[in-house]
C-alpha positions as CSV (number, residue, x, y, z in Angstrom):
1,M,59.6,-15.5,-10.1
2,K,57.1,-18.2,-10.9
3,Q,56.8,-19.2,-7.5
4,L,56.0,-15.6,-6.6
5,I,53.1,-14.9,-9.2
6,I,51.9,-18.1,-8.0
7,G,51.7,-16.8,-4.2
8,I,50.2,-13.8,-5.4
9,V,47.5,-15.1,-7.0
10,L,46.5,-17.5,-4.4
11,V,46.3,-14.6,-1.8
12,I,43.9,-13.0,-4.4
13,L,41.8,-16.1,-4.9
14,F,41.5,-16.3,-1.2
15,Q,40.9,-12.9,-0.6
16,N,37.9,-12.7,-3.1
17,F,36.8,-16.2,-1.7
18,A,36.9,-14.5,1.8
19,C,34.5,-11.7,0.6
20,F,32.2,-13.8,-1.3
21,T,31.6,-16.2,1.6
22,T,31.2,-12.7,4.0
23,N,28.3,-11.2,1.6
24,T,26.4,-14.8,2.0
25,A,26.4,-15.2,5.4
26,D,25.1,-11.2,5.9
27,K,22.3,-12.1,3.3
28,S,21.2,-15.1,5.4
29,I,20.5,-13.5,8.1
30,T,17.3,-12.0,7.2
31,P,15.3,-10.3,10.2
32,K,11.7,-11.5,10.8
33,N,10.6,-7.9,9.8
34,T,12.2,-8.1,6.3
35,Q,11.3,-11.5,5.4
36,Q,9.2,-11.6,1.8
37,P,6.3,-14.5,1.2
38,D,7.3,-16.9,-1.3
39,K,5.0,-15.8,-4.2
40,K,4.8,-19.5,-5.9
41,D,3.2,-20.7,-2.3
42,H,-0.3,-22.7,-2.4
43,K,-2.3,-20.0,-4.6
44,M,0.0,-17.0,-4.3
45,D,0.9,-16.7,-7.9
46,S,-2.7,-16.2,-8.9
47,T,-3.5,-19.1,-10.6
48,T,-5.5,-19.0,-13.8
49,K,-8.1,-21.5,-14.5
50,F,-10.9,-19.8,-16.6
51,T,-10.7,-18.7,-20.2
52,D,-14.0,-16.9,-20.5
53,L,-15.0,-14.7,-17.1
54,N,-18.1,-13.7,-18.4
55,K,-19.3,-17.1,-18.1
56,D,-17.1,-18.4,-15.4
57,A,-17.2,-15.3,-12.7
58,F,-19.1,-17.5,-9.9
59,A,-17.1,-20.8,-10.7
60,L,-13.9,-18.3,-10.3
61,H,-15.4,-17.2,-6.7
62,K,-15.8,-20.5,-5.4
63,D,-12.3,-21.9,-6.8
64,A,-10.5,-18.8,-5.0
65,I,-9.5,-18.3,-1.5
66,V,-12.0,-15.4,-0.2
67,I,-11.1,-13.6,3.2
68,D,-12.8,-10.8,4.9
69,T,-10.6,-8.9,7.2
70,H,-13.5,-7.5,9.8
71,N,-16.7,-9.0,10.7
72,D,-18.6,-7.8,14.1
73,I,-21.0,-11.0,14.7
74,L,-19.5,-11.6,18.4
75,M,-21.4,-8.4,19.3
76,P,-25.6,-9.4,18.4
77,I,-24.0,-13.6,19.9
78,F,-23.0,-11.4,23.0
79,I,-25.6,-9.1,23.3
80,E,-28.8,-10.6,21.4
81,G,-28.1,-14.3,21.6
82,A,-27.4,-14.8,18.2
83,D,-26.3,-18.5,17.0
84,I,-23.5,-18.6,14.8
85,S,-24.1,-21.7,13.7
86,K,-27.8,-21.3,12.6
87,D,-29.2,-19.0,9.3
88,N,-30.2,-15.9,11.8
89,H,-33.1,-13.7,10.4
90,N,-31.6,-10.6,12.5
91,T,-27.9,-11.1,11.7
92,Q,-26.0,-10.3,8.3
93,S,-23.8,-13.4,8.8
94,D,-23.0,-16.6,10.5
95,F,-21.9,-20.4,9.2
96,V,-24.8,-20.8,7.1
97,K,-24.1,-17.2,5.4
98,W,-20.6,-17.5,4.9
99,K,-21.0,-21.0,3.5
100,E,-23.5,-19.8,0.8
101,G,-21.1,-16.6,0.1
102,G,-18.1,-18.7,-0.8
103,L,-16.3,-17.4,2.1
104,D,-13.3,-19.1,3.5
105,V,-11.5,-16.9,6.1
106,Q,-13.3,-14.8,8.6
107,V,-11.3,-12.0,10.8
108,F,-13.6,-11.9,13.6
109,S,-13.3,-8.4,15.6
110,I,-12.9,-8.6,19.5
111,Y,-14.3,-5.7,20.4
112,V,-16.0,-3.6,23.5
113,P,-19.2,-2.0,23.2
114,V,-19.5,1.0,24.3
115,R,-21.9,0.1,27.2
116,Y,-19.1,-1.5,29.0
117,K,-17.4,1.1,31.0
118,S,-14.8,-0.9,32.7
119,N,-12.8,-4.0,32.9
120,H,-12.2,-4.5,29.1
121,F,-9.7,-6.8,29.6
122,N,-11.8,-9.2,31.3
123,Y,-14.7,-8.7,28.3
124,V,-12.3,-9.7,25.5
125,M,-11.0,-12.7,27.2
126,K,-14.8,-13.9,27.8
127,L,-15.0,-13.1,23.5
128,I,-11.6,-15.2,23.1
129,D,-12.9,-17.9,25.6
130,K,-16.2,-18.0,23.1
131,M,-14.3,-18.1,19.8
132,E,-11.8,-21.2,21.2
133,E,-15.2,-22.8,22.4
134,Y,-16.6,-22.5,18.8
135,S,-13.4,-24.0,17.2
136,T,-13.9,-27.2,19.4
137,Q,-18.0,-27.5,19.1
138,Y,-17.7,-27.2,15.2
139,S,-14.3,-28.7,14.7
140,E,-15.5,-30.8,12.0
141,I,-16.4,-27.8,9.9
142,F,-14.3,-24.6,11.5
143,Y,-10.6,-24.3,12.8
144,L,-9.4,-20.9,14.4
145,A,-5.6,-20.3,13.4
146,K,-3.0,-18.7,15.0
147,H,-0.7,-18.6,12.2
148,Y,0.0,-18.9,8.4
149,D,0.7,-22.4,8.2
150,E,-2.3,-23.4,10.6
151,L,-4.6,-21.6,8.3
152,M,-3.5,-23.0,5.1
153,K,-3.6,-26.7,6.4
154,A,-7.3,-25.8,7.6
155,Y,-8.2,-24.4,4.3
156,S,-6.6,-27.3,2.7
157,K,-9.0,-29.7,4.4
158,G,-12.2,-27.7,3.2
159,K,-12.3,-26.1,6.9
160,F,-14.1,-22.5,7.1
161,C,-11.1,-20.7,9.0
162,G,-11.3,-18.3,11.3
163,L,-8.4,-15.4,12.7
164,M,-8.9,-12.7,15.7
165,G,-8.4,-9.3,15.2
166,A,-8.8,-6.6,18.3
167,E,-10.6,-3.5,17.5
168,G,-9.6,-0.6,19.8
169,G,-6.5,-0.4,22.1
170,N,-8.5,0.7,25.1
171,M,-9.1,-3.3,25.8
172,I,-5.3,-3.8,27.0
173,E,-5.7,-1.1,29.7
174,G,-2.4,0.3,29.2
175,S,-0.7,-2.6,29.8
176,M,2.0,-4.4,27.7
177,E,1.5,-7.5,29.2
178,N,-2.3,-7.6,28.3
179,L,-1.1,-6.6,24.5
180,E,1.2,-9.9,25.2
181,T,-1.6,-12.1,26.2
182,L,-3.7,-11.0,23.2
183,Y,-1.2,-12.3,21.0
184,S,-0.6,-15.5,22.8
185,R,-4.1,-16.6,23.0
186,G,-4.5,-15.9,19.1
187,V,-5.5,-12.3,18.2
188,R,-3.5,-11.0,15.3
189,Y,-4.1,-7.5,14.2
190,L,-4.6,-4.7,17.1
191,G,-6.8,-1.6,15.6
192,L,-4.8,0.7,17.9
193,T,-7.9,2.9,18.3
194,W,-11.9,2.7,18.1
195,N,-13.6,5.9,17.7
196,T,-12.6,7.0,21.0
197,S,-8.8,7.6,21.9
198,N,-6.9,5.8,24.6
199,E,-3.3,5.3,25.9
200,I,-2.0,4.2,22.9
201,G,-3.0,7.3,20.5
202,T,-5.6,9.7,19.2
203,S,-8.9,8.3,17.2
204,A,-9.7,9.5,13.7
205,R,-13.1,10.8,15.4
206,D,-11.5,13.0,18.2
207,E,-9.2,14.3,15.8
208,S,-11.4,15.3,13.3
209,T,-14.2,16.3,15.3
210,R,-12.9,17.2,18.6
211,G,-9.8,18.9,17.6
212,G,-7.4,16.6,19.3
213,L,-3.9,16.0,17.4
214,G,-1.7,13.8,19.9
215,G,-1.0,11.4,17.4
216,L,0.4,8.3,19.3
217,T,1.8,8.4,23.3
218,E,5.3,7.2,23.9
219,F,3.1,4.0,25.0
220,G,1.8,3.9,22.0
221,K,5.1,4.0,20.1
222,H,6.2,1.1,22.5
223,V,3.0,-0.6,21.7
224,V,3.5,-0.6,17.7
225,T,7.3,-1.4,18.2
226,R,6.2,-4.5,20.6
227,M,3.7,-5.7,18.0
228,N,6.3,-6.0,15.4
229,E,8.3,-7.8,17.6
230,L,5.6,-10.2,18.2
231,G,4.1,-11.1,14.8
232,M,1.1,-8.9,15.3
233,L,-0.3,-6.7,12.3
234,V,-1.1,-2.7,13.2
235,D,-4.5,-1.7,12.4
236,V,-4.9,1.7,11.4
237,S,-8.7,1.5,11.0
238,H,-10.2,4.2,13.2
239,L,-6.7,5.6,13.8
240,G,-6.3,9.7,13.7
241,E,-4.3,11.0,11.0
242,T,-1.5,12.3,12.8
243,A,-1.1,9.1,15.1
244,F,-1.2,7.1,11.6
245,W,1.9,8.7,10.2
246,D,3.5,8.2,13.9
247,V,2.8,4.6,13.2
248,V,4.4,4.9,9.4
249,Q,7.8,6.2,10.7
250,I,7.9,3.2,13.8
251,S,6.5,0.3,12.3
252,K,8.7,-2.5,10.2
253,D,6.1,-4.3,9.1
254,P,3.2,-3.9,6.7
255,I,0.4,-1.9,8.1
256,I,-3.4,-2.6,7.6
257,A,-6.5,-0.6,7.6
258,S,-8.8,-3.5,8.1
259,H,-11.9,-1.8,7.5
260,S,-11.6,1.6,5.7
261,N,-12.4,3.2,2.5
262,V,-11.1,6.0,0.1
263,Y,-11.6,9.5,1.4
264,N,-11.5,11.1,-1.9
265,L,-14.7,9.2,-2.9
266,A,-16.3,9.8,0.3
267,P,-14.6,12.3,2.7
268,H,-15.4,11.0,6.4
269,Y,-12.9,10.7,9.2
270,R,-12.7,7.0,9.1
271,N,-11.5,7.0,5.8
272,L,-7.9,7.2,4.1
273,T,-6.5,10.0,2.2
274,D,-4.4,9.4,-0.7
275,E,-1.2,9.8,0.8
276,Q,-2.1,7.6,3.7
277,I,-3.0,5.2,1.1
278,K,0.0,5.6,-0.7
279,A,2.0,5.0,2.7
280,I,0.3,1.7,3.2
281,A,1.1,0.5,-0.2
282,K,5.1,1.3,0.3
283,S,5.0,-0.4,3.6
284,E,3.6,-3.8,1.7
285,G,0.5,-3.4,3.3
286,Y,-3.4,-3.8,3.0
287,I,-6.9,-2.0,2.8
288,G,-9.9,-3.7,3.4
289,I,-12.8,-2.0,1.7
290,N,-15.5,-1.5,4.4
291,F,-19.2,-2.3,3.0
292,Y,-21.0,0.5,5.5
293,C,-22.8,2.9,2.9
294,K,-21.8,6.0,4.9
295,F,-18.1,5.0,4.3
296,L,-18.9,4.6,0.9
297,D,-21.1,7.3,-0.6
298,P,-21.5,10.7,2.0
299,D,-25.0,11.2,0.7
300,A,-26.0,7.2,1.3
301,S,-29.5,6.6,3.4
302,S,-30.3,3.2,5.0
303,T,-31.5,0.4,2.5
304,T,-33.3,-1.8,4.9
305,S,-36.4,-2.1,3.0
306,I,-34.9,-2.8,-0.3
307,H,-32.6,-5.4,1.6
308,N,-36.1,-7.3,2.5
309,K,-37.5,-6.6,-0.8
310,Y,-34.3,-8.3,-2.3
311,K,-34.7,-11.2,0.2
312,N,-38.4,-12.0,-0.2
313,G,-37.9,-11.9,-4.1
314,L,-35.1,-14.1,-4.2
315,K,-36.9,-17.1,-2.0
316,S,-38.5,-18.8,-4.7
317,I,-34.8,-19.0,-6.6
318,E,-33.0,-19.7,-3.3
319,D,-35.4,-23.2,-2.9
320,E,-35.0,-24.1,-6.7
321,Y,-31.5,-23.3,-6.9
322,G,-29.8,-23.3,-3.5
323,S,-27.8,-26.1,-3.5
324,D,-26.1,-25.3,-6.9
325,F,-23.6,-22.3,-6.3
326,V,-23.1,-21.2,-9.5
327,K,-26.4,-21.7,-10.8
328,F,-28.1,-20.2,-8.0
329,N,-25.6,-17.2,-8.1
330,E,-26.2,-16.7,-11.7
331,K,-30.0,-16.3,-11.3
332,R,-29.5,-14.4,-8.2
333,Y,-27.5,-11.9,-10.4
334,E,-30.3,-11.7,-13.0
335,Y,-33.0,-11.3,-10.8
336,L,-30.7,-8.0,-9.2
337,T,-29.9,-6.5,-12.4
338,E,-33.4,-6.9,-13.7
339,N,-35.0,-5.2,-10.1
340,K,-32.5,-2.4,-9.7
341,T,-33.9,0.2,-7.5
342,S,-33.2,3.8,-8.0
343,S,-33.1,4.6,-4.1
344,G,-30.0,3.3,-1.5
345,T,-26.4,2.8,-2.4
346,P,-25.5,0.2,-5.5
347,V,-22.9,-2.0,-5.3
348,D,-20.8,-0.3,-7.8
349,V,-20.2,2.3,-5.4
350,L,-18.0,-0.1,-3.8
351,I,-16.3,-1.1,-6.9
352,D,-15.4,2.7,-7.2
353,H,-13.6,2.4,-4.2
354,I,-11.6,-0.8,-5.4
355,D,-10.8,1.0,-8.5
356,Y,-9.6,4.1,-6.9
357,I,-7.1,2.1,-4.7
358,V,-5.9,-0.1,-8.0
359,K,-5.7,3.1,-10.1
360,L,-3.6,5.2,-7.2
361,V,-1.4,2.3,-6.3
362,G,-1.8,-1.1,-7.9
363,V,-3.7,-4.1,-7.4
364,D,-2.0,-5.9,-4.4
365,Y,-3.1,-3.8,-1.7
366,V,-6.9,-4.4,-1.4
367,G,-9.3,-6.4,0.0
368,F,-12.5,-7.2,1.5
369,G,-13.3,-5.8,5.3
370,S,-17.1,-5.8,5.4
371,D,-17.9,-4.6,9.5
372,F,-21.0,-7.0,8.4
373,D,-23.0,-6.9,12.0
374,G,-21.6,-4.1,13.4
375,G,-24.6,-1.9,13.2
376,V,-24.0,-1.2,9.1
377,Y,-26.5,-1.0,6.4
378,T,-24.9,-2.1,3.6
379,P,-25.2,-1.7,-0.6
380,N,-28.4,-2.5,-2.0
381,E,-27.2,-5.8,-3.3
382,L,-24.8,-7.1,-0.5
383,Y,-27.9,-7.8,2.0
384,D,-25.9,-10.4,4.0
385,A,-22.7,-12.4,3.6
386,T,-24.3,-14.8,1.1
387,C,-23.5,-11.9,-1.6
388,Y,-19.8,-12.1,-1.8
389,P,-20.1,-13.5,-5.3
390,I,-21.8,-10.3,-6.3
391,I,-18.6,-8.3,-6.0
392,T,-16.7,-10.9,-7.8
393,K,-19.2,-10.5,-11.1
394,K,-19.0,-6.4,-10.8
395,L,-14.8,-7.1,-10.9
396,V,-15.0,-9.2,-14.1
397,E,-17.7,-6.5,-15.6
398,R,-15.3,-3.8,-14.3
399,G,-12.2,-5.5,-16.5
400,Y,-10.5,-7.2,-13.7
401,T,-8.0,-10.6,-14.8
402,E,-8.8,-13.5,-13.1
403,Q,-5.1,-13.0,-11.4
404,D,-6.2,-9.7,-10.1
405,I,-9.8,-11.1,-8.8
406,R,-7.8,-13.5,-6.9
407,K,-5.6,-10.9,-5.2
408,I,-8.5,-8.8,-4.3
409,L,-10.3,-11.8,-3.1
410,G,-8.1,-12.8,-0.6
411,L,-4.4,-13.5,-1.7
412,N,-3.3,-9.8,-0.8
413,F,-4.2,-10.2,2.7
414,L,-2.9,-13.7,3.0
415,R,0.5,-12.4,1.6
416,V,0.7,-9.7,4.4
417,F,-0.6,-12.5,7.0
418,K,2.2,-14.8,6.0
419,Q,5.0,-12.3,5.8
420,V,3.9,-10.8,9.5
421,C,2.2,-14.0,11.5
422,R,4.3,-16.9,10.6
């Protein structure tokens, strides 16, 4: 009897051990699309360093990783001959302005202007050639990254980092091979449409103003699936709402809107409804707030004269304090506060859009997608890319914590980029 009992106990122990090892093996086989980022990696835990944010807002901005997920500087470079390395008078951004604005990572929009009616893919290849040329020509200060680890390595060395995101699926010309070429050359998100519909799906403009309710095509559905397989972010800015919900059903990865705002605050077809915002958050995705006044305020008007007034008025402050990041921003903020104007769109309206998303779904899903140099006019105080620190100061005034500000400035997008673009 004793031997029988011992035998039964051994059988039970073996079965339990077998179950345990089987479950462990199952958990270790994690598909790429369900991997979660390590929140303790580099500064992913939103490190706290400053005890008085009212005093240290600009020091916080300088210390944080700051990311902008949409910029169209390549358009004035190709069309108007702007020089990315110089402080151009007629552009909102360039290497000089990004440095003065404390920006660390810029996603460059790979976009085909409307004037080009054909050969979109060939044009895009030239844009990517130009980006690679910059990475070689300015290698001491600039690095064009393809993956998270590359990005963080370059950032840790103090380099300004570039990523590429494509705007408008028309550029792949209905070819999955062209999509894969974009990925192989470093493009890490694709906006499925621009304002016009294409072989992938229906645009927001066509759906809203022309009655097009087509959603994604069968080819478009395959494109989203293939993007998930490659590790390429699906960007729904410009996408029609019917097509948006098709993406939600298909994509296994987080969904991003690289440069879109809140429809409830500014009812424009380019903006996101509450249900869309909730769906992006549920996917663990990201929304980059667009600086274009028309997407921030339905009654907005151009602020070119205000921008010129501010830039001229700040010249003496820049001459005196321009080499001191914190001091210059403190003095500039004082000047802007003392010289408010009743016209144009105040930067507070942009903060309202951030606030709305945070209150609706939480602080983990919002950042910046400025749309600088995309032919947009921006809020009064955001006259060019030197002005990102003003947003940080405004977030402090709204009561955001250091951890939350770090997330909005860059960590939210970095989390998504790490998960999808490893």
